[in-house]
Backbone bond lengths (Angstrom), bond angles and torsions (degrees), N, CA, C in turn:
res aa  C-N    CA-C-N  psi(-1)  N-CA   C-N-CA  omega(-1)  CA-C   N-CA-C  phi
1 M - - - 1.460 - - 1.513 107.00 -
2 K 1.306 117.06 104.50 1.456 120.86 -175.83 1.526 113.29 -108.98
3 S 1.325 119.07 -5.01 1.460 118.84 -176.35 1.520 110.23 -69.18
4 P 1.339 115.79 141.34 1.468 118.63 -178.50 1.524 111.43 -69.12
5 I 1.299 114.55 154.99 1.463 120.32 176.69 1.515 106.90 -91.68
6 E 1.320 116.12 129.28 1.454 120.93 -175.45 1.520 111.06 -131.59
7 I 1.315 115.09 168.15 1.456 121.74 176.93 1.530 107.54 -94.06
8 P 1.333 117.85 118.48 1.466 119.40 179.63 1.526 110.90 -75.44
9 S 1.315 115.25 162.16 1.466 119.89 176.71 1.526 109.19 -99.00
10 V 1.313 116.04 169.19 1.465 121.86 178.33 1.527 110.06 -58.59
11 T 1.316 117.27 -30.41 1.473 120.02 179.03 1.532 111.92 -67.61
12 D 1.328 117.22 -14.48 1.468 121.67 177.38 1.530 112.71 -87.01
13 Y 1.321 118.27 -7.37 1.463 121.23 -173.09 1.527 113.29 -59.27
14 V 1.315 118.66 -38.00 1.467 120.17 179.63 1.528 109.63 -64.47
15 E 1.333 116.91 -45.49 1.466 119.80 178.66 1.528 110.93 -65.29
16 I 1.312 117.89 -39.25 1.462 121.13 177.91 1.528 109.97 -61.90
17 T 1.321 116.77 -41.05 1.468 120.63 177.68 1.524 110.40 -64.43
18 E 1.325 117.44 -35.65 1.471 120.77 175.62 1.525 110.89 -64.79
19 V 1.330 116.91 -40.62 1.470 120.45 176.31 1.524 109.39 -63.30
20 W 1.339 116.24 -44.34 1.467 120.30 177.67 1.529 110.31 -55.89
21 E 1.337 117.13 -50.01 1.466 120.20 -176.95 1.523 111.56 -62.88
22 A 1.323 117.52 -44.71 1.471 120.20 179.79 1.524 110.70 -62.62
23 S 1.325 116.65 -41.41 1.457 121.18 179.46 1.522 111.48 -65.47
24 V 1.329 116.12 -44.43 1.463 120.81 179.73 1.525 110.79 -62.77
25 R 1.318 116.92 -42.18 1.474 119.83 179.27 1.530 110.96 -63.26
26 A 1.327 117.41 -30.81 1.469 121.39 -179.29 1.520 113.31 -82.44
27 T 1.333 117.13 -25.66 1.462 119.04 -171.20 1.526 115.17 -121.36
28 H 1.306 117.58 -24.89 1.465 121.60 -175.70 1.530 109.80 -103.03
29 T 1.315 115.64 61.72 1.469 120.61 -174.24 1.520 112.89 -65.91
30 F 1.310 117.57 -11.47 1.463 121.71 178.39 1.528 111.81 -80.48
31 L 1.335 117.89 -13.56 1.460 120.89 179.01 1.526 110.81 -82.75
32 T 1.305 116.64 143.29 1.458 121.42 174.73 1.526 108.86 -88.94
33 E 1.315 115.89 169.01 1.460 120.39 175.17 1.529 110.14 -58.87
34 E 1.313 116.35 -38.81 1.463 121.10 178.19 1.531 110.81 -61.63
35 D 1.325 117.17 -40.87 1.465 120.98 178.14 1.533 110.56 -62.40
36 I 1.320 116.63 -46.87 1.466 120.81 -179.32 1.521 110.27 -60.52
37 Q 1.325 117.16 -44.15 1.461 120.42 179.73 1.525 111.74 -68.15
38 Y 1.328 117.69 -26.52 1.465 121.94 175.32 1.530 110.59 -68.65
39 Y 1.331 116.46 -46.88 1.458 121.15 -174.93 1.531 113.41 -78.53
40 K 1.314 118.18 -30.45 1.469 121.64 -172.85 1.528 113.22 -54.77
41 P 1.339 120.63 -51.48 1.468 118.26 178.92 1.531 113.11 -67.09
42 L 1.326 116.81 -27.94 1.467 119.73 176.65 1.523 110.35 -66.38
43 I 1.334 115.99 -41.20 1.466 120.11 176.96 1.525 109.12 -58.92
44 L 1.317 116.59 -53.86 1.465 122.09 -174.85 1.526 112.65 -63.96
45 K 1.306 117.00 -45.76 1.468 120.23 -169.18 1.520 115.04 -96.92
46 E 1.340 117.57 -19.59 1.462 119.40 -176.92 1.522 113.99 -125.41
47 Y 1.328 116.42 -56.26 1.460 119.78 -169.56 1.528 113.70 -65.86
48 L 1.333 118.36 -40.44 1.462 119.72 -177.16 1.529 111.90 -62.99
49 K 1.312 116.78 -37.40 1.472 118.57 -178.70 1.533 112.82 -81.13
50 S 1.329 117.31 -4.30 1.461 119.90 -179.47 1.531 112.95 -96.50
51 V 1.335 117.16 2.36 1.467 121.56 -178.58 1.532 110.06 -130.98
52 R 1.330 115.14 165.48 1.468 120.53 170.12 1.522 105.84 -85.67
53 L 1.322 116.53 117.70 1.458 121.87 -174.93 1.518 112.03 -98.32
54 F 1.331 114.33 144.39 1.453 123.01 174.04 1.523 106.66 -139.19
55 C 1.332 117.07 151.73 1.461 119.14 179.84 1.518 111.09 -147.60
56 T 1.312 114.21 166.62 1.458 122.73 172.05 1.518 107.08 -119.19
57 R 1.321 115.41 154.69 1.466 120.97 -179.44 1.519 109.96 -135.82
58 D 1.319 114.31 155.52 1.455 122.56 170.62 1.520 105.75 -135.36
59 Q 1.313 115.87 118.77 1.468 121.50 -176.71 1.524 110.78 50.26
60 N 1.320 115.56 44.84 1.464 125.89 176.83 1.529 115.27 74.08
61 A 1.321 119.08 -3.99 1.465 121.48 176.52 1.532 108.69 -92.48
62 I 1.319 116.17 136.19 1.465 120.42 179.53 1.525 109.32 -70.56
63 T 1.322 115.22 127.31 1.466 121.02 -177.95 1.526 112.70 -103.09
64 G 1.323 116.04 -21.96 1.459 120.99 178.97 1.509 109.78 -168.68
65 F 1.324 115.88 160.73 1.454 119.14 177.48 1.513 111.19 -147.97
66 L 1.311 113.66 159.68 1.448 124.39 -174.67 1.522 107.26 -135.41
67 G 1.335 116.84 135.97 1.454 121.57 174.66 1.516 109.43 -124.21
68 L 1.325 116.85 127.25 1.463 122.66 -176.73 1.517 111.57 -119.67
69 D 1.322 114.89 147.06 1.458 122.69 171.07 1.520 105.80 -135.42
70 D 1.321 116.18 109.53 1.466 122.38 -173.46 1.532 109.51 54.44
71 D 1.336 117.66 -120.71 1.468 119.90 -177.42 1.527 112.05 -100.08
72 K 1.327 116.60 22.63 1.464 120.75 -176.83 1.524 111.90 -119.89
73 I 1.322 114.61 133.44 1.462 121.31 173.30 1.521 106.61 -81.73
74 E 1.308 116.32 114.61 1.466 121.50 179.69 1.521 111.75 -93.30
75 M 1.329 116.45 -26.50 1.469 121.07 -178.11 1.520 108.65 -149.25
76 L 1.314 116.25 139.52 1.463 122.46 170.51 1.523 105.72 -153.29
77 F 1.324 115.83 106.13 1.461 121.44 -175.92 1.516 109.35 -133.54
78 I 1.326 115.06 139.99 1.460 122.57 -176.35 1.527 108.86 -122.91
79 R 1.339 115.44 137.59 1.466 120.17 174.19 1.533 107.15 -58.76
80 P 1.335 118.25 131.78 1.468 121.03 -172.73 1.528 115.17 -51.70
81 D 1.329 118.29 -38.33 1.466 118.92 -178.65 1.530 112.73 -76.18
82 Y 1.323 117.57 -0.35 1.461 121.78 175.34 1.525 112.29 -111.08
83 R 1.323 117.57 0.67 1.461 120.29 176.62 1.523 108.91 -66.19
84 G 1.321 115.93 142.53 1.463 120.54 179.15 1.517 113.73 79.88
85 K 1.332 117.36 8.09 1.473 121.01 -178.95 1.522 112.54 -112.66
86 G 1.326 116.72 12.48 1.456 120.56 175.72 1.520 115.45 92.86
87 V 1.331 118.36 -0.52 1.464 121.02 -178.72 1.529 110.50 -65.89
88 G 1.318 117.28 -49.09 1.456 121.16 -179.74 1.519 112.09 -62.33
89 K 1.312 116.80 -43.16 1.469 120.63 179.58 1.522 110.14 -64.89
90 A 1.334 117.71 -40.66 1.465 120.58 178.93 1.531 110.57 -63.28
91 L 1.332 117.14 -43.48 1.461 120.08 178.53 1.524 111.41 -66.05
92 L 1.333 116.96 -40.08 1.461 120.10 178.65 1.526 110.85 -67.09
93 D 1.325 117.35 -43.68 1.470 120.37 177.21 1.527 110.60 -58.58
94 F 1.339 116.45 -42.48 1.462 121.22 177.56 1.529 110.40 -60.94
95 A 1.332 116.06 -45.83 1.469 120.75 -179.36 1.525 111.09 -60.19
96 V 1.322 116.54 -45.22 1.464 121.62 -176.51 1.534 111.47 -75.04
97 N 1.325 116.87 -48.47 1.467 120.59 -171.14 1.523 114.68 -87.57
98 K 1.316 118.28 -25.63 1.471 120.76 -178.33 1.530 112.98 -109.65
99 Q 1.336 116.92 -22.59 1.463 120.43 -176.91 1.528 112.79 -119.06
100 N 1.337 116.58 2.54 1.471 123.20 176.31 1.534 114.19 60.94
101 A 1.317 117.44 32.02 1.468 120.97 176.29 1.524 109.40 -70.40
102 R 1.322 115.38 136.99 1.465 121.24 -178.77 1.515 112.74 -133.60
103 K 1.338 118.30 -6.62 1.459 122.06 -174.52 1.518 110.51 -133.43
104 V 1.337 114.65 153.75 1.458 121.15 175.10 1.520 108.19 -157.51
105 D 1.323 116.30 144.37 1.463 121.79 170.76 1.521 107.65 -106.27
106 V 1.326 116.30 135.63 1.459 121.75 -175.67 1.525 109.42 -132.05
107 N 1.323 116.18 139.47 1.463 119.41 171.84 1.526 108.25 -62.69
108 E 1.312 116.85 123.53 1.460 121.55 179.87 1.529 111.54 -56.71
109 Q 1.334 116.72 -34.50 1.467 120.96 -177.40 1.528 112.74 -75.03
110 N 1.327 117.83 -11.47 1.463 121.76 176.20 1.532 107.38 -90.15
111 E 1.320 115.10 76.86 1.459 121.44 -172.98 1.521 113.21 -61.18
112 Q 1.337 117.16 -32.63 1.468 119.84 178.60 1.526 110.61 -63.97
113 A 1.340 117.06 -42.58 1.466 120.28 179.70 1.524 110.48 -67.93
114 V 1.318 117.19 -42.47 1.463 120.25 178.32 1.529 109.29 -58.06
115 G 1.325 116.98 -47.08 1.466 121.18 178.50 1.514 113.05 -62.42
116 F 1.328 117.00 -39.17 1.471 122.79 177.97 1.526 110.27 -59.35
117 Y 1.327 116.45 -50.53 1.460 119.85 -178.95 1.529 111.60 -67.25
118 E 1.328 117.46 -39.48 1.467 119.95 178.10 1.528 110.49 -62.33
119 Y 1.329 116.26 -43.86 1.460 121.55 179.92 1.528 111.09 -58.56
120 L 1.338 116.15 -32.98 1.462 120.79 -177.10 1.529 113.30 -97.59
121 G 1.342 116.05 17.64 1.458 120.08 168.19 1.518 117.04 102.58
122 F 1.327 118.41 5.06 1.462 120.49 178.35 1.523 110.02 -89.90
123 K 1.321 115.47 144.83 1.468 121.68 177.81 1.520 109.18 -127.40
124 T 1.325 116.38 145.89 1.454 121.52 178.45 1.522 109.62 -71.86
125 V 1.341 115.82 129.24 1.464 120.68 178.69 1.528 111.92 -114.51
126 R 1.341 116.74 -15.03 1.464 120.52 -179.57 1.531 109.15 -161.48
127 R 1.328 115.70 151.26 1.460 121.80 176.24 1.524 108.55 -128.83
128 E 1.322 115.95 129.89 1.467 122.07 175.47 1.528 107.71 -112.46
129 P 1.323 119.00 134.90 1.467 120.95 -177.39 1.531 114.02 -72.40
130 L 1.344 117.05 -19.88 1.466 121.36 -178.90 1.523 110.06 -122.84
131 D 1.339 116.26 152.05 1.459 118.83 174.49 1.523 109.77 -79.51
132 S 1.319 116.95 -179.63 1.470 120.82 -175.47 1.526 112.61 -65.38
133 G 1.324 117.22 -19.34 1.458 121.48 177.09 1.513 112.93 -90.73
134 G 1.343 116.97 4.09 1.453 120.89 179.55 1.520 113.59 81.67
135 K 1.332 116.45 10.09 1.469 120.66 179.64 1.530 109.72 -85.38
136 P 1.330 117.22 152.61 1.474 121.19 -174.44 1.534 113.65 -78.98
137 F 1.331 115.38 56.38 1.459 121.72 176.41 1.526 107.21 -119.06
138 P 1.346 117.32 98.55 1.464 120.43 -175.83 1.530 112.31 -55.02
139 I 1.323 114.25 139.38 1.459 121.80 -178.68 1.527 109.52 -115.03
140 L 1.324 115.44 130.75 1.460 121.81 174.03 1.524 108.29 -99.83
141 S 1.320 116.48 122.80 1.455 121.25 172.41 1.532 106.52 -89.22
142 M 1.331 115.09 122.22 1.455 121.16 -176.44 1.517 109.79 -119.85
143 E 1.329 115.55 148.48 1.459 121.37 177.82 1.527 109.49 -132.19
144 L 1.327 114.82 145.50 1.464 121.58 178.95 1.523 108.82 -68.11
145 Q 1.333 115.96 130.66 1.459 120.82 -176.34 1.519 113.48 -105.90
146 K 1.327 117.51 -6.55 1.477 117.23 -177.89 1.501 112.17 -104.54
């Protein structure tokens, strides 16, 4: 993954939301269609503007994005056809090494993401039975241990 990490503009929010939806459909198999439709407008209209956003591109198409709040990774989503190609690791390395990110919350049921963060040095420090919206999707709070 050699594409530079850049700051997207507000005009990129629709495409970023499309990347989010494609990524969620590929990895969050525990979510229903109703859940996805619940979160989608929140991502577009609220969540993206509440974080510092960074993205990667390939031939001008967004391949992945990262949202940070202080030292916490709030979002890290990769376009499904770019998974396993180093995009997620590049964004995580950027978050940790250039933005001093040390924390992340992960859906416990997203085992691939939990494994990804564990492999890269994060450990679970707390488990909440509900997500921030009060939905029954357990959240693991993880912190970088290295």
